[in-house]
N, C-alpha and C positions, 0 to 999 in steps of 0.2 A: 502494499502500498505504500506506503514512504518514499518510491521510485513517481509512483504518480503526483505523487504533493511537490516534491522539488528535484524531479529530472529531468533533463532535456525530452520535450516529447513528438520534438519532429520539425512536420509541417503544417500547421503554422507553429515556431517557437511561441512557448507560451511562458509567461514570469511565472518560477514555483511560489507559491501558496510563503505567509512568513511563517517562520522556524515555530511561533507558538502554536498559529493555526496546524500544521503538519504534525505537532507534535499530541497534541488534543487528538487528532484524526485517529492518530495509530495506537492513540492507548486505548482508546475506545474498536478498534478495527475496524472502521469505518469500512462500506462497501465500495469500493472502486468506481464506480459509475459517482456515486455522491463528490465522492474529492476529484473528479476527472469534472464532473460541473461546478462544484468553487473554484479550480483553478480558472474553470473559463468565467465566469464570473470573476473570481478577481484579474481576470486581464481584459474587460471589456471596462471593467473601476477605474485599473489605469491609463487604460487609454482615453477615458471621459475625462479624467482628473490631467493629463495632458493637456488637454486642447482646450479644455478650462482655463489653466493658464495661462497659455500661448493667445485663444485667444478674447477670452473675458476676463481680463484680469482683477478686474473690480467687486465680482462678487465676493469675497472674505468665504474659505471654508478651508479646513482643517485637514491637508489632506495625507497627512499624518492620521486622523481616523478614519478616512476613506477606505483606505486600501486594508486595511488589515479589519478592517468592518466589512468587507467586503463578504470577505473568506470568515468571519466568525460567526454572521446573522445566521446562515442555517442551523448553525451547531448547538444555539441555544433556543 
């Protein structure tokens, strides 16, 4: 399971999940499909954060909270 959360998945390349999220998913022996889904959600959130920072710098938001939040949301 941890390889799905942290390793290169090929094409398209996806960012690894935050270490704490990967550790929690490993601790509960999360199904691979759930881990893959969380990684895809995390990737989209990271892309949105990057786009917003480049194109809409005025709305203030905490990017450091958005990215881990995208991985944790389904875990709670």
